[in-house]
Every structure is written in C-alpha cells, then in structure tokens.
N, C-alpha and C positions, 0 to 999 in steps of 0.2 A: 205426039206420036213418036214412038221410038225410031231413031234413025241411025245410020252408020253401024248396023249390026247389033245395036243395043237390045233389040227385040228378043234376043236369045236369053237375056236375063232380066228383062223388064217388061211388065205388062203394059198394054195400051191404055188410053184414057177411057173410062167408062162412067156411067152415071154415079157409081159409088165414089168416084174421085171427088165429086162436088157435095157429098153429104157430110154433115157434121154429126159426130157421135157424142151423145151426152149420157154418161152413166148415171143411173138413179139408184141410190141405196136406201134401204129401209132398215129400221132397228126398232125393237119394242122399248118401252119406257124403262122397264126393269134393267135390261141390258145396257141401255144408255147411261143410267145412273151408276152402274157398275164400272163403266170405263171412262166416264166423262172427266173425272178428276185427273186421271193419268193423261188424257188427251189435252186437258187444259194446261198441265205442266209442260207437255211436249210443245204445245203452241207457244208458251212463254219462252221456252229455251230457244225456239226458232224465230223469236221476235215477230210472231204472227198475232199481233195485238187484237185485231178485229175477230179472229177465230177464237182466241182466248175469251174475249168478252161475250161472244155468241154462246159459247159453251157454258159460261157462268150463268148467263141469263136463262138459258134453257134448263139447266140443272135446277135453278131456283124455281122456275115455273113448274117443272115436273114433280119436284119434291113437295110442292104445295097441294097437288091434286090428290 
C-alpha cells in the first residue's frame, strides 16, 4: 500500500499485481521460412545458441512438409 504521500503517483495493490502476463505469438509457415534465416543469424550474433538451434530445427521441419 502506498504510504507517505506516494499514492499521488503510485497505484495501490490490486489483483493485477499478482498476475503473470505471457505473450503468445503466431506466424504462418511461409512467413517463418522467409525470416528464419535472418533470425538464426541474429541469434548466433547474440550467442543465443539454443534459439539458433531451435530455429534451424524448425526450418528443416517446415521445409520438408
């Protein structure tokens, strides 16, 4: 609860304070294949090895279908 006058610029605790927001994105296969190579390069540059590998595996899977 805000105290010492902080309620002027801060809201109180509500049920939303305890909720976790998880964004969900969707993309079709065609668009994924268009951008996946660039995304894989970006993941590599940022040393996100697991993301890079996941993109590579998905690209192989989708290109076979």
